[in-house]
C-alpha positions, 0 to 999 in steps of 0.5 A: 472462538479465540479473540481477535487479539490472540488470533492476531498474535498467532498469525504474526508469529506464523508470518515471522517464521515464514520471513525467517525461512525465506530470509525475507527482509527490507532495508529502508535506506536503499528500499531493497527487499532480500528473499530466497528464490525457489532455489534457496538463493538469497536475492535482492532483485525481486520487484516490489508491488509498486514496481510490478504495477508499472506493467499495467500502465504507461509512465507519466510523459512529464517531458512531453506534457511540459513541452506542450505547456511551454509551447516549445520553449525549452527554458520554460519546459525545464522550469515546469519540470523543476516546479513539478519535482519540487511540488512532488518532494513537498507532498512526499515529505508532508505525507511521510511525516503524517504516515510516520506519526500515525504508524506510531499512534496505531502501534501504541493503540494495539500493544506497542509490540514493534518499533516503527521505522522512521522514514527520511523527511524534512518538513517546514512549519506549513507542511507540519500544519497541513500534515497535522490535519491529515493525522487528525483524519487518520485518528478518526479512521482508527476510531472508526475501525475500532467501532467496527470491531476490527483488530490490527494484525500488523503495520508495514508487514514485510511480505514476499514469496518466491512462488509469486516472485514479488514483495511488498509492505501494506500499510495495515492488515486488520482482522475483522469478524466475517458475519456471513461465515461466522468467523473472521477475515482480513481487511487491508487498508492503506492511507494516502495523502494525495490531492483529491483531484488525483483521485478523479477522472478527467477528459485525458484519463486513459484506462490501464492495460489489460486485464485491468482496463476497467481501472483508470490510469490515475492515482486511484486506479493504481492504488486499487490494483496495489492493495489486492497484490498485498492480499495475495502475498499474505494469503500465500504466506499462510498456506499450509498453516491452520489459517490457510483458509482465512478470507480476504474480506476487502481492501480499502484506500483511505484518503486523508484530507487537509480538512481533518476528514477522510474518505474511504474507497473500497476496491471492487471485488472483481478487481481483487478476484482478477489479481488473485487469479492473475497468471504471474508467469506471463509477466516474467516475475516467476 
């Protein structure tokens, strides 16, 4: 059997060829994907995975909640909304810095074969210190994956297919040995920098919409749905090639914590199977 490094390069070459066939690309500044549709016309209105997930949960009613917390006081309501917006920007910038530095470290570990796009972010000293702890947690996870015998296939791989009607970019796709089938398969991981409380249910947490009502309508539930959609894309892009029978062995969310530790959340196989068998035409994507 070929080694995982060789297989990884072959799969990257196949995906690269498919990207060129589909004229599939992504622009960082506008956050827009371009891809040929089924008629061969290049379009830029294909939904990303994060957008299509909104079909399965209600939008966060920020104004309603702020109004209730402010007890009807409009000035206090606006203050709360501004405070939440500022907190969100603060966390996003901190997470973007940690993500960018970890991507660079990952690529360096596995051959420095691509340039990592630098996202737009601004961090103060406090944000840098807190993100440094998350970076340390991410480095521990990379070491663990190496100990597990995993080999990086790619980071931020641009995926899409007109027959599925959507696009996306998983954080990381790994190759790992599949002992049960005496072969190898794919594992998708995505690291997150949310507050731990956003991964937990509380008394007002609702279920997501059918057919994913088994998942909570919170950050964890959304991420558990996100990763399998990436998996479906990459398997579709490998159809008709010598790797078309490769298995998706699992999807794992990696929560990077402020204490330099991480926690893994493995997505249940029943959720992955539901996504793989979802009739996408019911949702108007294709």
